[in-house]
C-alpha positions as CSV (number, residue, x, y, z in Angstrom):
1,X,12.0,-26.6,-16.0
2,X,9.8,-29.7,-16.3
3,X,7.2,-27.3,-18.0
4,X,9.7,-26.9,-20.7
5,X,10.4,-30.7,-20.9
6,X,6.9,-31.5,-21.1
7,X,6.0,-28.7,-23.9
8,X,9.1,-29.9,-25.8
9,X,7.6,-33.5,-25.7
10,X,4.3,-32.4,-26.9
11,X,5.9,-30.4,-29.8
12,X,8.1,-33.3,-30.8
13,X,5.4,-35.8,-30.6
14,X,3.2,-33.4,-32.9
15,X,6.3,-33.1,-35.3
16,X,6.9,-36.8,-35.5
17,X,3.2,-37.5,-36.1
18,X,2.9,-35.0,-38.9
19,X,6.2,-36.9,-40.6
20,X,4.7,-40.4,-39.9
21,X,1.2,-39.6,-41.4
22,X,2.8,-37.8,-44.1
23,X,0.5,-34.7,-43.7
24,X,0.5,-32.3,-46.8
25,X,1.7,-34.8,-49.2
26,X,-0.4,-35.6,-52.4
27,X,-0.7,-34.9,-56.1
28,X,-1.9,-32.6,-58.7
29,X,-3.4,-33.9,-61.8
30,X,-4.3,-31.8,-64.7
31,X,-6.3,-33.4,-67.4
32,X,-6.5,-31.3,-70.5
33,X,-8.9,-33.9,-72.4
34,X,-11.6,-33.5,-69.6
35,X,-10.8,-29.8,-68.8
36,X,-10.5,-30.7,-65.1
37,X,-7.8,-30.2,-62.5
38,X,-7.7,-32.5,-59.4
39,X,-5.8,-31.7,-56.2
40,X,-5.2,-34.4,-53.5
41,X,-3.6,-34.0,-50.1
42,X,-3.3,-36.0,-47.0
43,X,-4.3,-34.3,-43.7
44,X,-4.4,-35.3,-40.1
45,X,-6.4,-38.3,-39.2
46,X,-10.0,-37.9,-38.8
47,X,-13.1,-37.0,-40.8
48,X,-11.3,-35.0,-43.2
49,X,-8.1,-36.9,-43.6
50,X,-8.4,-36.7,-47.5
51,X,-8.4,-33.3,-49.0
52,X,-9.7,-33.5,-52.6
53,X,-10.3,-30.5,-54.7
54,X,-11.6,-30.6,-58.2
55,X,-12.4,-27.7,-60.6
56,X,-12.4,-26.8,-64.2
57,X,-9.6,-25.6,-66.2
58,X,-11.3,-22.6,-67.4
59,X,-11.9,-21.4,-63.9
60,X,-8.1,-21.0,-63.3
61,X,-7.3,-17.2,-63.6
62,X,-3.1,-17.2,-63.2
63,X,-0.2,-18.9,-61.7
64,X,1.5,-17.1,-59.0
65,X,5.0,-17.1,-57.9
66,X,5.7,-15.7,-54.3
67,X,9.4,-15.0,-53.8
68,X,10.7,-13.9,-50.4
69,X,14.5,-13.7,-49.9
70,X,16.4,-13.1,-46.8
71,X,17.5,-15.2,-43.9
72,X,14.7,-17.7,-44.5
73,X,14.0,-17.5,-48.3
74,X,10.5,-18.8,-49.6
75,X,9.6,-19.7,-53.2
76,X,6.0,-20.8,-53.3
77,X,3.9,-21.5,-56.5
78,X,0.2,-20.8,-56.3
79,X,-2.6,-21.3,-58.6
80,X,-5.4,-18.6,-58.5
81,X,-8.8,-20.0,-59.1
82,X,-12.0,-18.0,-59.8
83,X,-14.4,-18.2,-56.8
84,X,-11.9,-20.3,-54.6
85,X,-9.1,-18.0,-54.1
86,X,-5.4,-19.1,-54.2
87,X,-4.1,-22.6,-53.8
88,X,-0.6,-23.5,-52.9
89,X,0.9,-26.0,-55.3
90,X,4.5,-26.4,-53.8
91,X,5.1,-27.1,-50.1
92,X,5.6,-24.0,-48.0
93,X,8.7,-25.6,-46.4
94,X,10.5,-26.5,-49.6
95,X,13.5,-24.4,-49.6
96,X,15.6,-26.3,-52.1
97,X,14.0,-24.7,-55.3
98,X,16.3,-22.2,-56.8
99,X,14.6,-19.2,-58.6
100,X,15.4,-20.8,-61.9
101,X,13.7,-24.1,-60.9
102,X,10.5,-22.3,-59.5
103,X,10.4,-20.1,-62.6
104,X,10.6,-23.1,-64.9
105,X,7.9,-25.1,-63.2
106,X,5.4,-21.9,-63.3
107,X,6.3,-21.3,-67.1
108,X,5.6,-25.0,-67.8
109,X,2.4,-24.9,-65.9
110,X,1.2,-21.7,-67.4
111,X,2.0,-22.8,-70.8
112,X,0.0,-25.9,-70.3
113,X,-2.9,-24.2,-68.8
114,X,-2.7,-21.3,-71.1
115,X,-2.9,-18.7,-68.2
116,X,-0.5,-15.6,-67.3
117,X,2.1,-15.8,-64.5
118,X,2.1,-13.3,-61.9
119,X,5.0,-12.5,-59.4
120,X,4.5,-11.0,-55.9
């Protein structure tokens, strides 16, 4: 029984540190004038605490929407970049987006970037 108590203590301290350090938060900046996209995210403390990605707008191939319905629905917005793969733009734990909201965000972003939308 004490094993489960200690394991629960470690898991809860990990979750509290994740919340306090604001891991995963950040911003996306799309600058059409310069033609550059900048994505910034906070990570866990250490050498790579700040995750900063920068690439050209012409390297963006498409905007992807992943929709999984069921007991735990997930609606995630991704950006596919040539040579770097797929980068999530919304948090994976955000369950508050309705299908209409995620579709509207994807449509606005794809219109701004002039790229197609893919749904999978």
